[in-house]
C-alpha positions as CSV (number, residue, x, y, z in Angstrom):
1,M,-112.7,-13.5,-208.7
2,P,-113.1,-9.9,-209.8
3,L,-113.2,-8.9,-213.7
4,A,-111.6,-5.7,-215.9
5,H,-112.7,-4.7,-219.5
6,V,-109.9,-4.3,-221.5
7,N,-108.8,-3.8,-225.0
8,G,-112.8,-5.3,-225.6
9,I,-113.1,-8.9,-223.6
10,D,-113.4,-9.6,-219.9
11,I,-110.2,-10.6,-218.4
12,N,-110.8,-12.4,-214.9
13,Y,-107.5,-11.7,-213.1
14,Q,-106.5,-11.8,-208.7
15,L,-103.8,-9.4,-207.3
16,E,-102.8,-10.2,-204.1
17,G,-100.5,-9.2,-201.2
18,V,-99.1,-6.4,-199.5
19,G,-95.4,-5.6,-200.7
20,D,-93.9,-2.6,-202.0
21,Q,-92.9,-4.2,-205.1
22,T,-95.3,-5.9,-208.1
23,I,-94.5,-9.2,-209.5
24,V,-97.2,-10.0,-213.0
25,L,-97.3,-13.3,-213.9
26,I,-98.2,-14.7,-217.5
27,N,-100.5,-18.5,-218.2
28,G,-98.7,-21.3,-220.8
29,L,-100.7,-22.3,-223.3
30,A,-104.4,-23.5,-221.3
31,D,-103.4,-23.0,-218.6
32,D,-105.6,-20.8,-216.0
33,L,-104.0,-18.6,-213.6
34,E,-104.1,-21.1,-210.8
35,S,-101.6,-22.8,-212.2
36,W,-98.8,-20.5,-210.3
37,D,-100.5,-21.9,-207.4
38,F,-96.6,-23.6,-206.7
39,Q,-95.6,-20.6,-206.3
40,M,-98.0,-18.0,-205.2
41,P,-96.5,-18.8,-201.0
42,A,-93.0,-18.0,-202.0
43,I,-94.1,-15.4,-203.4
44,L,-95.9,-13.9,-201.1
45,E,-93.7,-14.8,-198.5
46,A,-90.9,-13.0,-200.1
47,G,-93.2,-9.9,-199.7
48,Y,-94.1,-8.7,-203.5
49,R,-97.7,-8.3,-204.6
50,V,-98.8,-10.8,-207.3
51,L,-101.0,-10.2,-209.9
52,R,-102.5,-13.3,-211.7
53,F,-104.9,-13.6,-214.8
54,D,-106.7,-15.9,-217.3
55,N,-104.9,-15.1,-220.5
56,R,-108.2,-14.7,-223.0
57,G,-109.6,-17.9,-224.1
58,I,-109.3,-19.8,-221.0
59,G,-110.7,-19.5,-217.7
60,K,-113.3,-16.9,-217.0
61,S,-111.8,-14.4,-219.1
62,D,-113.6,-14.1,-222.8
63,A,-112.8,-16.5,-225.3
64,P,-113.4,-14.1,-228.5
65,A,-112.9,-16.3,-231.9
66,A,-110.6,-15.9,-234.3
67,P,-106.8,-16.6,-234.1
68,Y,-104.3,-15.2,-231.5
69,T,-100.9,-13.8,-231.4
70,S,-98.5,-13.2,-228.8
71,A,-98.5,-9.6,-229.9
72,L,-102.2,-9.2,-229.7
73,L,-102.0,-10.9,-225.4
74,A,-99.4,-8.7,-224.6
75,A,-101.7,-5.7,-225.2
76,D,-104.3,-7.5,-223.0
77,A,-101.6,-7.2,-220.8
78,K,-101.1,-3.9,-220.6
79,G,-104.7,-2.9,-220.9
80,L,-104.9,-4.4,-217.2
81,V,-101.7,-3.5,-216.0
82,D,-102.7,-0.1,-216.7
83,Q,-106.2,-0.2,-215.4
84,L,-104.7,-1.6,-211.9
85,G,-102.0,1.4,-212.0
86,L,-99.2,-0.6,-212.4
87,R,-95.8,0.3,-213.1
88,D,-92.0,-0.4,-212.4
89,F,-93.4,-4.3,-211.8
90,H,-91.3,-7.8,-212.3
91,L,-92.6,-9.0,-215.3
92,M,-92.2,-13.2,-215.9
93,G,-93.9,-15.5,-218.6
94,V,-94.0,-19.4,-218.7
95,S,-93.6,-21.3,-222.1
96,M,-96.8,-19.1,-223.8
97,G,-96.6,-16.5,-221.6
98,G,-92.8,-16.0,-222.2
99,M,-93.6,-15.0,-225.6
100,I,-96.6,-12.8,-224.2
101,A,-93.9,-11.2,-222.0
102,Q,-91.2,-10.9,-224.8
103,E,-93.6,-9.3,-227.2
104,Y,-94.3,-7.2,-223.6
105,A,-90.9,-6.1,-223.2
106,I,-90.7,-4.9,-227.0
107,A,-93.7,-2.8,-227.0
108,Y,-94.0,-1.4,-223.3
109,G,-90.2,-2.4,-221.6
110,N,-90.2,1.6,-219.6
111,D,-93.3,-0.5,-217.7
112,L,-90.8,-3.3,-216.6
113,A,-88.4,-3.7,-213.4
114,S,-87.6,-6.6,-214.7
115,L,-88.0,-10.1,-217.2
116,T,-88.1,-13.6,-216.8
117,L,-88.6,-15.9,-220.2
118,A,-88.9,-18.9,-218.7
119,C,-89.1,-22.2,-221.2
120,T,-89.9,-20.6,-224.3
121,Y,-87.9,-19.5,-226.7
122,A,-88.3,-16.5,-229.6
123,K,-89.4,-18.4,-232.2
124,P,-90.4,-22.4,-232.8
125,D,-88.1,-24.9,-234.7
126,P,-89.7,-27.6,-237.0
127,F,-90.0,-29.7,-234.2
128,C,-92.1,-27.8,-232.6
129,L,-94.4,-26.8,-235.6
130,A,-95.1,-30.3,-236.2
131,M,-95.4,-31.1,-232.6
132,F,-98.1,-28.4,-232.2
133,A,-99.9,-29.1,-235.7
134,M,-100.6,-32.4,-234.0
135,W,-102.3,-30.7,-231.4
136,G,-104.4,-29.2,-233.6
137,D,-105.1,-32.1,-235.3
138,L,-105.7,-34.2,-231.8
139,A,-107.8,-31.1,-230.2
140,E,-109.8,-31.2,-233.2
141,R,-110.4,-34.9,-233.1
142,L,-110.9,-35.9,-229.9
143,G,-110.8,-32.9,-227.4
144,V,-108.7,-30.5,-225.6
145,S,-108.4,-32.7,-222.9
146,F,-106.5,-35.5,-224.6
147,V,-104.5,-33.2,-225.7
148,M,-102.8,-32.0,-222.6
149,R,-102.8,-35.8,-220.9
150,D,-100.8,-36.0,-223.9
151,V,-98.5,-32.8,-223.2
152,S,-98.1,-33.7,-219.6
153,L,-95.8,-36.8,-220.9
154,W,-94.1,-33.9,-222.6
155,A,-94.0,-31.7,-219.9
156,F,-92.5,-33.9,-217.2
157,T,-89.6,-36.0,-216.5
158,G,-89.5,-39.7,-216.8
159,P,-88.1,-40.2,-212.7
160,F,-91.2,-37.9,-212.2
161,F,-94.0,-40.5,-213.3
162,E,-91.2,-42.7,-211.3
163,D,-90.5,-41.6,-207.9
164,R,-94.0,-39.3,-207.5
165,P,-96.4,-41.7,-208.8
166,D,-99.5,-39.9,-207.4
167,D,-98.8,-36.3,-208.3
168,A,-98.3,-37.8,-212.0
169,A,-101.3,-38.9,-211.4
170,D,-103.3,-35.4,-210.2
171,F,-101.9,-33.7,-213.3
172,A,-103.5,-36.3,-215.4
173,A,-106.6,-35.5,-214.0
174,A,-106.7,-31.7,-213.9
175,M,-105.7,-32.6,-217.8
176,E,-109.0,-34.7,-218.4
177,Q,-111.0,-32.2,-216.7
178,L,-110.1,-29.1,-218.0
179,D,-113.0,-27.4,-219.8
180,M,-111.5,-25.0,-222.7
181,P,-113.4,-24.7,-226.2
182,V,-111.1,-26.7,-228.7
183,D,-112.0,-23.3,-231.2
184,A,-110.7,-21.7,-227.9
185,Y,-107.7,-24.0,-227.7
186,L,-106.5,-23.5,-231.3
187,A,-106.7,-19.8,-231.5
188,Q,-104.0,-20.2,-228.3
189,L,-102.5,-22.6,-229.9
190,N,-102.0,-20.6,-232.5
191,V,-99.5,-18.1,-230.5
192,I,-97.3,-20.2,-230.1
193,Q,-97.1,-21.1,-234.1
194,T,-96.5,-17.7,-235.2
195,H,-94.1,-16.1,-232.1
196,D,-91.3,-14.7,-234.0
197,A,-89.3,-12.1,-232.1
198,T,-86.2,-12.6,-233.2
199,D,-85.9,-9.3,-235.3
200,R,-87.4,-7.3,-232.9
201,I,-85.7,-9.7,-229.5
202,S,-83.1,-7.2,-228.8
203,A,-84.6,-4.5,-228.4
204,I,-85.2,-5.5,-225.2
205,S,-83.6,-3.4,-222.4
206,V,-84.6,-4.5,-219.0
207,P,-82.7,-6.3,-217.4
208,T,-83.4,-10.3,-218.2
209,L,-83.6,-13.6,-216.8
210,V,-84.1,-16.2,-219.3
211,L,-85.0,-19.7,-217.6
212,A,-85.1,-22.9,-218.4
213,G,-86.2,-26.3,-217.2
214,E,-82.9,-29.5,-217.8
215,E,-84.9,-31.9,-219.1
216,D,-87.1,-29.4,-221.2
217,I,-87.8,-31.7,-224.5
218,L,-91.5,-29.6,-225.5
219,I,-89.6,-26.4,-226.0
220,P,-86.0,-28.0,-226.7
221,V,-83.3,-26.1,-224.2
222,R,-81.6,-25.3,-227.1
223,L,-84.1,-22.6,-228.2
224,S,-84.4,-21.0,-224.7
225,R,-80.1,-20.6,-225.2
226,R,-80.9,-19.1,-228.2
227,L,-83.5,-16.6,-227.2
228,A,-80.7,-15.3,-223.7
229,A,-78.3,-15.0,-226.4
230,S,-80.4,-12.3,-228.1
231,V,-81.4,-10.4,-225.4
232,P,-78.4,-7.7,-224.5
233,G,-76.8,-8.7,-221.4
234,S,-79.5,-11.2,-220.0
235,S,-79.3,-14.2,-217.4
236,W,-79.2,-18.1,-217.6
237,T,-80.2,-20.4,-216.0
238,T,-81.5,-24.1,-215.9
239,V,-83.5,-26.1,-212.9
240,P,-84.4,-29.5,-212.4
241,G,-86.9,-31.0,-214.2
242,G,-88.5,-30.6,-217.8
243,H,-91.1,-28.0,-219.5
244,A,-93.1,-28.1,-216.2
245,C,-89.8,-27.1,-213.9
246,L,-92.5,-24.5,-212.4
247,W,-94.1,-27.5,-211.0
248,E,-92.2,-30.8,-211.1
249,S,-89.2,-28.7,-209.2
250,P,-91.0,-25.6,-208.1
251,D,-88.7,-24.7,-205.0
252,S,-85.7,-24.6,-207.4
253,F,-87.6,-23.0,-209.7
254,N,-89.2,-20.2,-207.6
255,T,-86.0,-19.3,-206.0
256,A,-84.6,-18.5,-208.8
257,F,-86.4,-16.6,-209.7
258,I,-87.2,-14.6,-206.4
259,D,-82.8,-14.4,-206.2
260,F,-83.0,-13.4,-209.9
261,V,-85.5,-10.2,-208.7
262,R,-84.1,-9.7,-205.5
263,S,-80.7,-9.3,-207.1
264,V,-82.5,-6.7,-209.5
265,S,-84.2,-5.1,-206.8
266,A,-80.9,-4.4,-205.0
């Protein structure tokens, strides 16, 4: 996969498809660009070109020291799309990626044809902050892969483990093999701990979809609803599953997203 040198770092990216319209995808915490594998076939089949990339700190992108912020990672994304010459694209971010996408829309909204914010918030509540602090403590003591195995219990619903035990085991195994340095994890973790767009979110003026998993307990659905209420004219929808609904219920997730993008394009 190619590397682009932007904002002082090398970013690993993949640009696929031959469509006239481009979709840019931004990953969540400790997720590399392969986290969109359940979305790629549907989006490409729908006729779109797709850009996905490793955020700083994960995958084959650089992982410089110091805490990261949602604004910093939005600037990374801006540098990448500018280098690739992309304009008037549809931007989707999930979880931490949704926080980065908010910052992108606030700072660089003229680049966007639409915005989708999935399983995310404008600001964490005390419950989330307590949980994230625990993740940081666990990562320092027991390693990132241990934390991510625990996160998978929060990210999926009970029926997923009951009805699809093989898939659940595959995800647990993938988390156990995650190769991410603790320093890089903590740097990304700072993004979701410090993100706060509440006083600026009303500046978003592009067509926006806020999407949540119906049973999300990791980023509570009420926080996603609060986000939707703060973005002028936004659309709201839910799909089956929890925080990891893009993996647990990919067909519903993909349909909701593609239908929205098509409605904006029309």
